[in-house]
N, C-alpha and C positions, 0 to 999 in steps of 0.2 A: 927728430921726435921732441924737439924743444917745445915747451909751452903747451903740450897736449893736455896737461891737467891744470893749466893756469887758472887761478881763482877757485880751485876745488879743494876740499878738505878730505883727507884720507885717514881712517883709523886702521892701524896695523897691529895685530895681535900676534905675538910669538917671536919678537926680536929678543933672543936670549944672549946673543953674542955676535961678533962681526963675521962669523962663518955661517950663520943661518941664512936660509933662503929669504926669510922675512927681512933681514938686514939689506940684502941685495935689492929687494923690492922697494924698501923704504928709500934707498939711495936713488933708484930710478925715478920714483915718484917725486922726490925733491928736485931732481934735475929737470923734471917735466913741469915744475912750477907749483906742485901741490903743497898745501900746508899739511903737515903730518902730525898725527897724535899716536903715541906709542903706549903700550901697557906693559906692566910687569906683574909677576906672580910672587907675592910675599916679599918680606924685607930682604931676604938673601939676594934677590935679583935687583932690588931697587937701585942700588948704587951703580951697578953695571949698566942698566938700561937708561938711567938718568944721564950717565956719561955719554952713551951712544946718542941719546936725544939731543944733548948739547952740541955734539959734533955735527949732527944732521940738521940742526936748527929746528928741531921739532917744536910745534906750538905748545904741546902739553905732553906730560908723561903721567899716566894715571894707573892706579892699582887695579888689577882685575884677575882674580882667581876664578876661572870658568867653572870650577867645581863648587862654587859658593853662590847661591842665589842672591844673598845680600850684597855681595860685591858687584854682581851683574846689575842689580837694581841701582846701586850708587853710580856705576858707569853710565847707565841709561840717563840718570838725572843730570850727571855732569855734561853729557853730550848735548842734551836738550837745552841746557842753560847756556851752552857755549856757542850756539849757532848750528848751521846745517852741516850734515855729513854727507859726502857724495860718493865715497868709496870705502869699502871695508875689505881687508885682507885677513883671512883666518888661517893662520899657519901654526896650528896647535895639534899635537898628538902625544899620547903617552901610553905606555904599557909597562908593567913590571918586567924587569930584565929576565927573570926566571920564566915568565910566561911567553917570552919570545925565544929564548934559547933552548928550552926543552920541547919535546914533541907536542903538537897541538892537542893530541888526545889527553895530555896531562894538564891542560889549562885549568886553573882553579876557577871556581864560581866567582870569587871576589875579583880575581884578575881579569876575567872576561867582562864583568860589569864595569870595572874601572876603565879598561881600554875603550869600551863602547861609550862610556859617559864622557871622558875627556876628549877622545878623538873624533867622535861622531855627534853625540847629543849636543856638545858645546857649540856646534854650528847653528843648531836650532835655537839654543838659548841666547847666543850672541846676536843672531838675526832679530829675535824678539826684542832684545834690549836696544838695538841700534835703529831698527826700522822707524820708530817715532821721530828720530832726528834726521831721517832721510826724506825731508819734506819735498824735495824736488826730484825724487827718484834717485837712481844711482846704481852702483854695482857692488855685489858681494862676491868675493873670490876665495875659494878654499884650495888647499893643496892635497893631492892624492897621489896614488902610486899604482902601477900595473898589478901589484899584488892583490888588488881588489877583485880581479877577475881571473887571475892565473895563480897557480901555486908557486910561490917563490920560497926556496929553501931558507929556513931560519927566520921567516917573516911571521908565520903562524897567526896568532890572534890579531896582530896588527892588520893583516890582510882582510880579516873579517870586519874589523873596525872601519877600514877604508871602503869596503863594500857598502856598509851602512852609511858612511859619510856621503858617498856618491848618490845613493838613493834619497837621502835627506836633501841633498842639493836639488834634485829634480822636483821633489814635492814643494820645496820652498820657492823654486823658480815659478811654479804654477800659481802658488798662493800669493806671492808678492808681485807677480807680473802686473796686475791691475793698478798697483801703486807705482808702476814704472821703476821697480827695483829688479835688476837682473841678477841672477845667481848662477855662477859657473864654477868649474873646478879645473885646475891645471894638474895634469899627471906628468910629473917631472921624472926624468931618468935618475938613476942613483947619483948623488952628489956627495962629496966629502964634507959632511957637516958633523957637528958634535953629537947629535942624536943618532946619526948613522953608525957611529962606532958601537952602538949597542947590538947591532946585527952581526951575528957570527959569520966569519969569512967574508966580510964586506968587500975587502980588497979583491977577492976572487970574483965577486959580482961585477965590480968595475971592469976587471980585465975581460970578462965574458961579454959585457955589453960593447966594449970598445972593439972587440974582435967581430961581433955579429951584427951590430947595428948598421944600417945602410950607410950612414955617414962615417962609420969606422972610428968613432970617438965617443967619449962620454959627454954628458950634458954640462954646460957651464952655468953657474948661478945667474950671470947676466942675461942669459937666454930666457930663463924662467921669469926674471924680472921684467924683461921686455914684453913677454906674453901677458903678464899681469897688468902692465901699463896699457897694452892694447885693450884688454877687457874693461879696465876702469875708465878709459877715455871714450869720447864720442865715436871713435872708429869702431868700437864694439857694440854700438847701440842696438843692433839687431840680433845680438847673440845672448841667449839665455838657456839654461838647462843643459849645458854641454860640458863634456870633458875634453879639454884641449891638451893634446899630447905634446910635450916638449922633451923628447927623449932620443934625439938623433934617428928617429924612425924605428926604434927597436920594437915597438908594439906590433908592427906588421909582420914580423918574422915568425915562422912556424917552429924552426929548430936550427 
């Protein structure tokens, strides 16, 4: 898979640390020849992401808090002034810990709005900001989870947010298709990331998937990264509006 993205520029949002899926994707894109642009949220993340960017040989590291329209506008301007963008990876999700750990019935109005804003609407706002720089078409890929369509214990409001994310992906795929921009989602199986620790009994979830999935194992970050590489490359040129499962086959199981 060497040189699949040679000469292409990829924007990757959500590289918070070396254990994130976004980091694995960034590594795969760099190995495939892409120039990579990373973003960070706030000054607290800046040093970490800049260090990761230096290690990966990133072209640029730009600030972007997807909850702020002014930062999205500045991102859009920076991308347009820096040349063409060919691929975008949206790996951003957030919900208040208490709105995940307590019962869904107890979700606060503010917590619900926050989860939907950062985890789902951000795909819309990012696509709007980046599309003007995708002058030659390209690919936008987001990350989702099976909790969008099935009840997953302790996932709660995040499952609703992922359902909204997937619906947004489909509407964007239709609207951006005439501009030769493809929009897809990868539904990854549970992976040990820093954000996954917020889910109660996450280790039990990993054990269950490893026991029940057809491949009898959990998902590896590199597998998700390779799927993202496929979607961003010309190999995925006919694929849009789809959810690609990378979960060792767990989604096909009834019980």
